[in-house]
C-alpha positions in Angstrom: -7.8 39.8 113.7 -5.7 36.7 114.7 -7.1 33.2 114.8 -6.5 33.2 118.9 -9.0 36.2 119.0 -11.4 34.8 116.8 -11.6 31.6 118.8 -11.8 33.7 122.0 -14.8 35.5 120.5 -16.5 32.2 119.2 -16.2 30.6 122.6 -17.0 33.4 124.8 -20.1 35.0 122.9 -23.4 34.6 124.7 -25.2 33.6 121.4 -25.1 30.4 119.7 -22.6 30.1 116.7 -22.6 27.4 114.3 -20.6 26.8 111.2 -21.7 24.3 108.3 -20.5 23.5 104.9 -22.5 24.3 101.9 -23.9 20.7 101.8 -25.4 21.4 105.2 -23.0 19.5 107.4 -22.2 20.9 110.8 -18.7 21.7 111.3 -18.4 23.5 114.6 -20.4 25.0 117.1 -19.7 27.3 120.2 -20.6 26.5 123.9 -23.4 28.8 124.0 -25.0 26.6 121.4 -24.0 23.4 123.0 -25.6 24.6 126.1 -28.7 25.6 124.0 -29.2 22.3 122.1 -27.4 20.0 124.3 -25.1 18.5 121.8 -21.3 18.4 122.5 -18.9 19.5 120.0 -18.0 16.0 119.1 -21.7 15.0 118.3 -22.6 18.3 116.6 -20.2 17.5 113.9 -21.9 14.4 113.2 -25.1 16.3 112.5 -26.7 17.8 109.5 -28.5 21.0 109.5 -31.9 19.4 109.1 -31.2 16.9 111.8 -31.3 19.8 114.5 -34.4 21.5 113.0 -37.8 20.7 114.0 -39.7 18.5 111.2 -42.3 21.1 110.8 -39.6 23.9 110.0 -37.3 22.0 107.9 -38.8 22.8 104.7 -38.5 26.6 105.7 -34.9 26.1 106.7 -34.0 24.2 103.5 -35.4 26.8 101.3 -33.4 29.5 103.2 -30.3 27.7 102.8 -30.9 27.2 99.0 -31.3 30.9 98.5 -28.0 31.6 100.3 -26.1 28.8 98.3 -27.7 29.8 95.0 -26.5 33.4 95.6 -29.8 35.1 95.7 -29.2 36.5 99.4 -26.0 36.8 101.1 -27.7 36.9 104.5 -30.9 35.7 105.9 -32.7 35.8 109.5 -35.7 33.5 110.2 -37.1 32.1 113.4 -37.8 28.4 113.8 -37.8 25.6 116.2 -34.8 23.5 117.0 -34.9 20.0 118.4 -32.7 19.7 121.5 -30.7 16.4 122.0 -33.3 15.5 124.8 -36.2 15.8 122.3 -37.5 18.9 123.6 -38.3 21.7 121.1 -36.8 25.3 121.5 -37.4 28.4 119.4 -34.5 30.1 118.0 -33.9 33.3 115.8 -31.2 32.3 113.1 -29.1 35.2 111.4 -27.4 33.1 108.5 -24.6 34.3 106.2 -22.6 32.7 103.5 -18.7 33.2 103.4 -17.6 32.8 99.6 -14.2 32.7 97.9 -13.0 35.4 95.2 -15.0 33.4 92.6 -18.1 33.7 94.6 -18.2 30.1 95.5 -20.0 29.4 98.7 -17.4 28.0 101.4 -19.2 28.2 104.7 -22.5 29.0 106.3 -22.4 31.0 109.5 -25.2 30.9 111.8 -25.7 33.2 114.8 -28.5 31.9 116.8 -30.5 33.5 119.8 -32.6 31.5 122.1 -36.4 33.0 121.6 -38.2 30.3 123.4 -39.4 32.7 126.3 -40.4 35.4 124.1 -42.4 33.0 121.6 -44.0 31.4 124.9 -44.8 34.9 126.0 -46.3 35.8 122.5 -48.3 32.6 122.4 -49.6 33.0 125.9 -50.6 36.5 125.1 -52.3 35.4 122.0 -54.0 32.6 123.8 -55.1 34.9 126.4 -56.6 37.3 123.6 -58.4 34.6 122.2 -59.8 33.4 125.4 -60.7 36.6 126.5 -62.7 37.3 123.2 -64.1 33.6 123.4 -65.1 34.3 127.0 -66.9 37.6 126.2 -68.7 36.0 123.4 -69.6 32.5 125.1 -70.2 33.7 128.7 -73.8 33.8 129.9 -72.9 37.2 131.6 -73.8 40.5 130.0 -70.8 42.6 129.1 -71.1 46.2 128.0 -68.7 49.0 127.4 -69.8 52.7 127.6 -67.9 55.9 126.7 -67.9 58.9 129.2 -71.0 60.1 127.5 -72.9 57.0 127.5 -72.4 55.7 124.1 -72.5 51.9 123.8 -69.0 51.0 122.5 -69.2 47.2 122.8 -71.9 44.7 123.8 -71.2 40.7 123.6 -73.2 38.1 122.2 -75.2 37.5 125.6 -76.3 40.9 125.8 -77.5 40.9 122.1 -79.7 37.9 122.9 -81.3 39.3 125.8 -81.9 42.8 124.7 -83.0 41.7 121.2 -80.8 44.0 119.3 -77.9 43.4 117.1 -74.3 44.9 118.0 -74.8 46.9 114.7 -78.1 48.2 116.1 -76.9 49.6 119.2 -73.2 50.2 119.0 -72.7 54.0 118.9 -76.2 54.5 120.3 -76.7 56.2 123.6 -77.4 53.4 126.3 -79.9 55.7 128.3 -82.0 56.8 125.2 -82.8 53.2 124.0 -82.4 50.7 126.9 -83.5 52.5 130.0 -87.2 52.6 130.9 -88.5 56.3 131.0 -89.7 56.1 134.6 -86.1 54.9 135.7 -84.2 57.4 133.6 -83.4 60.0 136.1 -82.3 57.5 138.7 -80.1 55.4 136.4 -78.6 58.6 134.8 -77.8 60.3 138.2 -76.1 56.9 139.1 -73.9 56.9 135.8 -73.0 60.5 136.5 -71.8 59.7 140.1 -69.8 56.6 138.8 -68.4 58.7 135.8 -67.2 61.3 138.2 -64.8 58.8 139.8 -66.8 57.2 142.7 -65.5 53.7 143.5 -67.0 50.8 141.4 -70.6 50.1 142.5 -73.1 47.1 142.3 -76.3 48.0 141.3 -79.7 46.5 140.1 -81.3 48.4 137.5 -83.8 47.5 134.5 -83.2 47.5 130.8 -85.9 47.8 128.2 -85.7 45.2 125.5 -86.5 45.7 121.8 -89.6 43.9 122.4 -90.6 46.2 125.1 -90.1 43.9 128.0 -88.4 45.1 131.3 -85.7 42.9 132.5 -83.6 43.5 135.7 -79.9 43.2 135.5 -77.5 42.9 138.5 -74.3 44.8 137.4 -70.8 45.1 138.7 -69.1 48.2 137.1 -65.7 49.5 136.7 -64.1 52.5 135.4 -62.0 52.7 132.1 -59.1 55.2 132.6 -56.6 56.7 130.1 -53.8 58.9 131.2 -55.5 59.3 134.7 -58.7 60.3 133.1 -62.0 58.2 133.2 -63.0 57.8 129.7 -65.8 54.9 129.9 -67.0 52.1 132.0 -67.2 48.3 131.7 -70.2 46.7 133.0 -70.6 43.0 133.7 -74.2 41.7 134.6 -76.4 39.0 134.9 -80.1 38.7 134.4 -82.0 38.5 137.7 -85.6 38.9 136.4 -86.6 35.6 137.4 -84.9 35.7 140.7 -86.5 38.9 141.7 -90.1 37.5 140.7 -89.1 34.4 142.7 -88.1 36.5 145.7 -91.2 38.4 145.5 -93.2 35.3 145.4 -91.2 33.9 148.4 -91.5 37.2 150.3 -95.3 36.9 149.8 -95.3 33.3 150.7 -93.0 34.1 153.8 -95.4 36.9 154.8 -98.5 34.4 154.7 -96.5 31.8 156.8 -95.4 34.6 159.3 -99.1 35.6 159.6 -100.1 32.1 160.3 -101.3 31.1 163.8 -99.6 27.9 163.6 -95.9 27.1 163.8 -94.4 26.7 160.1 -91.1 25.0 159.6 -88.9 23.5 156.9 -86.3 20.9 157.9 -83.7 19.7 155.4 -82.8 15.9 154.8 -80.2 16.3 157.7 -83.1 17.1 160.0 -81.8 20.5 160.5 -84.2 23.7 160.7 -84.0 25.7 157.6 -86.8 27.9 158.2 -89.4 28.7 160.8 -92.1 31.4 160.9 -92.9 33.8 163.7 -95.7 31.8 165.4 -93.3 28.8 165.8 -90.7 31.1 167.5 -93.5 32.6 169.8 -94.5 29.2 170.8 -91.1 28.0 171.8 -89.5 31.1 173.1 -86.6 31.2 170.5 -85.5 33.8 167.9 -85.4 32.6 164.2 -81.6 33.0 164.5 -81.4 30.6 167.5 -83.3 27.9 165.7 -82.0 27.9 162.1 -79.4 25.2 161.7 -80.6 23.3 165.0 -81.5 19.7 164.8 -85.0 18.4 165.1 -84.4 17.0 168.5 -83.6 20.5 169.8 -87.3 21.2 170.1 -88.7 17.7 170.0 -87.4 15.3 172.6 -89.3 12.5 170.6 -87.1 13.0 167.4 -84.8 10.2 167.7 -82.8 8.9 164.6 -85.1 5.9 164.2 -88.1 8.0 164.4 -86.8 10.6 161.8 -86.0 7.8 159.6 -89.2 6.2 159.7 -91.0 9.8 159.0 -88.6 10.4 155.8 -89.7 6.9 154.6 -93.4 7.7 155.0 -92.9 11.2 153.5 -91.2 9.7 150.3 -93.7 7.1 150.0 -97.0 8.9 150.8 -95.9 12.6 150.4 -97.3 13.6 153.8 -97.0 12.8 157.5 -99.5 13.4 160.5 -98.3 12.8 164.0 -98.9 13.9 167.5 -95.8 14.8 169.4 -94.4 17.4 172.0 -92.4 20.4 171.5 -89.8 21.6 174.3 -89.8 25.5 175.0 -86.6 27.5 175.6 -87.5 27.4 179.6 -87.6 23.5 179.3 -91.3 23.0 179.6 -92.8 20.9 177.0 -96.4 21.2 175.3 -98.3 18.9 173.0 -98.4 19.4 169.2 -100.2 18.1 166.2 -97.7 17.9 163.2 -98.8 17.9 159.5 -95.8 17.4 157.4 -95.4 17.5 153.5 -92.7 16.2 151.4 -91.0 18.9 149.2 -88.1 18.8 146.5 -86.7 22.0 145.6 -83.4 22.9 144.0 -82.4 19.0 143.9 -82.7 19.0 147.6 -85.4 17.3 150.0 -87.4 19.0 152.6 -89.8 18.2 155.4 -92.2 21.2 155.5 -95.2 21.3 157.6 -97.2 23.0 160.5 -97.0 22.3 164.3 -100.1 23.4 166.0 -100.2 23.5 169.9 -103.1 21.5 171.3 -102.4 22.1 174.9 -105.9 23.6 175.2 -107.6 20.8 173.4 -105.8 18.1 175.4 -106.7 19.7 178.6 -110.2 19.9 177.6 -110.1 16.4 176.6 -108.5 15.5 179.9 -111.3 17.5 181.5 -114.0 15.6 179.6 -112.4 12.4 180.5 -112.4 13.2 184.0 -115.9 14.3 184.1 -116.7 11.1 182.4 -114.7 9.3 185.0 -116.2 10.9 187.8 -119.7 10.6 186.5 -119.0 6.9 186.1 -117.5 7.0 189.7 -120.4 8.6 191.1 -122.9 6.5 189.4 -120.8 3.6 190.6 -120.8 4.9 194.3 -124.6 5.5 194.1 -125.2 1.8 192.9 -122.7 0.3 195.5 -124.3 2.6 198.2 -127.8 1.6 197.5 -126.7 -2.3 197.3 -124.6 -1.6 200.4 -127.4 0.1 202.3 -129.9 -2.6 201.6 -127.4 -5.5 202.4 -126.3 -3.7 205.5 -129.9 -3.3 206.7 -130.7 -6.9 206.4 -127.6 -8.1 207.6 -127.8 -5.9 210.7 -131.1 -7.2 211.8 -129.6 -10.8 211.5 -126.5 -9.6 213.5 -128.7 -8.1 216.0 -130.5 -11.3 216.8 -127.1 -13.2 216.5 -125.4 -11.0 219.0 -128.3 -11.0 221.3 -128.5 -15.0 221.2 -124.7 -15.0 222.0 -125.1 -12.6 225.0 -127.8 -15.0 226.5 -125.7 -17.8 225.6 -122.7 -16.3 227.5 -125.1 -15.8 230.6 -126.0 -19.4 230.7 -122.4 -20.8 230.2 -120.2 -19.3 233.0 -116.6 -18.8 232.3 -114.7 -22.1 232.1 -117.9 -24.0 231.0 -117.8 -26.1 227.8 -118.8 -23.8 224.9 -118.2 -20.6 226.7 -114.9 -19.9 224.6 -116.6 -20.8 221.2 -119.6 -18.5 222.3 -117.0 -15.5 222.9 -115.5 -16.2 219.3 -119.0 -16.1 217.9 -119.6 -12.8 219.6 -116.3 -11.2 218.6 -117.0 -12.2 215.2 -120.6 -10.8 215.3 -119.3 -7.6 216.8 -116.6 -7.2 213.9 -119.2 -8.0 211.4 -121.7 -5.3 213.0 -118.7 -2.6 212.8 -118.4 -3.4 209.1 -122.1 -3.0 208.6 -122.0 0.4 210.4 -119.4 1.5 207.7 -121.6 0.2 205.1 -124.5 2.2 206.6 -122.3 5.2 206.8 -121.0 4.9 203.0 -124.6 4.5 201.7 -126.2 7.1 203.7 -123.4 9.9 203.4 -125.1 13.4 203.8 -123.5 16.8 203.1 -121.7 18.0 206.2 -122.3 21.1 207.9 -120.2 23.7 206.4 -118.7 26.3 208.6 -115.6 28.5 208.4 -112.7 26.3 209.4 -109.2 26.8 210.4 -107.4 23.7 209.4 -104.3 24.5 211.8 -106.9 24.6 214.8 -108.4 21.4 213.8 -105.1 19.6 213.6 -103.7 20.8 216.9 -106.9 20.0 218.7 -107.2 16.4 216.9 -103.3 15.6 217.5 -103.8 13.8 220.9 -106.5 11.5 219.3 -104.1 10.7 216.4 -101.2 9.9 218.6 -103.3 7.2 220.4 -104.0 5.6 217.0 -100.3 5.1 215.9 -97.7 2.7 217.5 -94.8 3.7 219.7 -92.2 3.1 216.7 -93.8 5.8 214.5 -93.1 9.5 215.0 -95.7 11.9 214.3 -94.7 15.7 213.4 -96.6 18.8 212.2 -95.5 21.5 209.9 -98.2 24.2 210.0 -98.1 27.3 207.9 -98.5 30.1 210.6 -101.3 31.8 208.9 -103.6 29.7 206.6 -106.8 31.0 205.0 -110.1 29.7 206.2 -111.9 27.0 204.3 -115.7 26.2 204.3 -116.0 22.6 205.5 -117.5 20.4 208.1 -115.2 19.9 211.3 -116.3 16.4 211.8 -115.3 15.3 208.2 -112.0 17.1 208.3 -111.4 15.2 211.6 -112.4 12.0 209.7 -109.9 12.8 206.9 -107.1 13.0 209.2 -108.0 10.1 211.0 -108.3 8.0 207.9 -105.1 9.3 206.4 -103.0 8.6 209.7 -104.4 5.2 209.9 -103.5 4.5 206.5 -100.1 5.9 207.0 -99.6 3.6 210.1 -100.7 0.4 208.2 -98.2 1.4 205.6 -95.3 1.2 208.2 -95.4 -2.3 209.8 -91.7 -1.7 210.9 -92.4 1.9 212.1 -91.5 5.3 210.4 -92.5 8.8 210.2 -95.8 10.7 209.6 -95.7 14.4 208.8 -98.9 16.4 208.8 -98.4 19.9 206.9 -100.7 22.9 206.0 -100.0 25.6 203.4 -101.6 28.4 201.1 -101.3 27.6 197.3 -102.1 29.7 194.3 -103.2 27.7 191.1 -102.6 29.8 188.2 -104.1 27.6 185.3 -106.3 24.7 185.3 -104.7 21.5 186.6 -106.0 18.0 185.3 -104.1 14.7 186.3 -105.7 11.5 186.9 -108.3 12.0 189.8 -106.9 15.4 190.7 -108.4 18.4 189.1 -108.6 21.9 190.1 -109.6 25.4 188.5 -107.4 28.4 188.9 -107.7 30.1 192.4 -106.6 30.2 195.8 -106.3 27.1 197.9 -105.4 25.7 201.2 -103.6 22.4 201.2 -103.6 19.5 204.1 -101.2 16.9 203.7 -100.1 13.7 205.4 -96.9 12.2 204.3 -95.6 8.7 205.4 -92.2 6.9 204.8 -94.1 3.5 204.2 -94.2 1.0 201.6 -95.7 3.3 198.9 -97.7 2.3 196.0 -97.2 1.4 192.3 -99.1 3.3 189.5 -101.6 0.7 189.0 -102.7 0.7 192.9 -102.6 4.7 192.9 -105.1 4.6 190.1 -107.7 2.4 192.0 -107.2 3.7 195.7 -110.6 5.7 195.7 -112.6 2.8 194.2 -115.2 1.4 196.8 -114.2 -1.9 198.4 -110.5 -1.6 196.9 -107.9 -2.3 199.6 -104.3 -3.3 199.7 -104.7 -4.6 203.2 -105.0 -8.4 204.2 -108.3 -10.1 204.3 -110.1 -8.8 207.4 -108.1 -5.8 208.1 -109.8 -3.2 205.8 -113.2 -2.6 204.1 -111.9 -0.3 201.1 -114.6 2.3 201.9 -112.2 4.8 203.8 -110.6 6.5 201.1 -113.9 6.4 198.9 -115.7 8.1 201.6 -112.8 10.6 202.0 -112.9 11.4 198.3 -116.6 12.2 198.4 -116.1 14.4 201.5 -113.3 16.5 199.7 -115.5 16.5 196.4 -118.4 17.8 198.4 -116.3 20.6 199.8 -115.2 21.8 196.3 -111.7 20.6 196.5 -109.7 17.5 195.2 -107.1 15.0 196.4 -103.6 14.5 194.8 -101.7 11.3 195.7 -97.9 11.1 195.4 -96.4 7.7 196.0 -93.5 5.5 194.9 -92.8 1.9 196.1 -90.4 1.6 199.1 -90.3 5.6 199.3 -93.6 6.3 200.9 -96.9 8.3 200.0 -98.0 11.8 200.5 -101.7 12.5 200.3 -102.8 16.2 199.9 -106.4 17.6 199.9 -106.9 20.9 198.4 -109.8 23.1 199.6 -110.9 26.4 198.1 -109.8 29.3 200.5 -112.4 31.7 201.7 -111.8 35.5 201.1 -109.9 37.1 203.6 -113.1 39.0 204.9 -114.4 35.6 206.1 -114.3 35.4 209.9 -113.3 32.3 212.1 -116.0 30.4 214.0 
């Protein structure tokens, strides 16, 4: 083989080739080795063999060179690390042979180097993976078990040993179902194993095992088949001990059942003030399903649950451990109802919860309002009685004085002809005495109010017949209209008293519209479905007939509305009202078994409505 051919083979071969003298000095390297180690030919010749070998492998390479030079071997192959010019280590498989002269003296060392870095990395990765897998199996908290197709235990990791109480030597080769499955569960577990071994898809199951100490522990298993040549030869199962979780679930289930059986609404709110759990009673109270409520903010049900309010509640919960408040809840239909909330602070699983009960106190609040109204009415009646007696006594005495005063004024006017000195003053005295007499008559009427003569009355007929009189009472800048329900039920009332109600309402409306306006009188039939209590207005469930007078006048504020039925309270200027009209009307309506509602706003107007119990349809008109 000529030199040119040898040079071509040397340069073109894909593996690295290096030539060195017996002393270890590099003489030449081919392009493949240049690419592998990063040294050009010029720099390579300046290196010795040990310079390009990894420090940890130099001793091994030096020993191999000594064997070759010493004649112990003519060729040797070894794997070691090289150090590239950039400092990176690469693995190579070097096949080194020695060239000798005829006398056997070493002349050259020829090395053929194959880059095996990727193979070494793959081997290392595989080794690490095996070690990792072995370590994982032995250190994981999960239970790992391998069974044969007949159920013999082929492998069990350390976690399983600790849980079951058996050493690996005690159970490997033994039948799983004979030593680890409780007797009462054997048929069920064995059937599942048979189905699985027949090739069904991997299953997830919860089954008990019987420990060496005789304790049953529930395990959640994830199972996979082992196949060899498309034949199922066993099964690998990975499990976790869920015994405590199952016990906790049973306790939670019992607790949930107890909460759902409770008549009050129960709830859990997390620290973000979102609903975590609600019981059946809470859902029924507000009209939402549990799914609709879970995750909703507190303000979804409680309009008073502002960020500031909730912050204060959490502060008290963390300080005192509990919180009590009266609030309101909003139903799905938008209506609201009062509740009492007793909250408790709970820490669970590293989180904070606001847990409590919400009790619907609508009925109690209604009873409290009823008692308050009855107390108020009793006080009002006692006040009316006291004022009535006082007014009656004063009125009688004052009336005697006025009778004499008016009589003397009339005699004086006879003696003083018109135009004479003192005649005009006497007329003023007479006019004042007459006004005082009218006030006295109102006092006497108020103090001697008697029950009216109750008859079957058609309110529409009374309004139609009284309307001409009402038109005479108002000014020309006021429009009076009526909107009467064609057929209203009859009521039991005194006709004269109803007329008095109409006259009083219209006069009040007139006085509330100094610049003119509109007065509308209406009737209607109303069904009250539940007891209604608000302010001075209270009605039991039933059928009622309404009579309302609405004006477009100056209206009233809340303080004025609260006092309009008090005796002697009036918003009119001095001398223009006695404050007895609405007090008398209030008594008339109450005596008839009805009630009065007041709807008024400043600068909007006022509507006064009386509710009178409707008579049965069999009642006949008078």
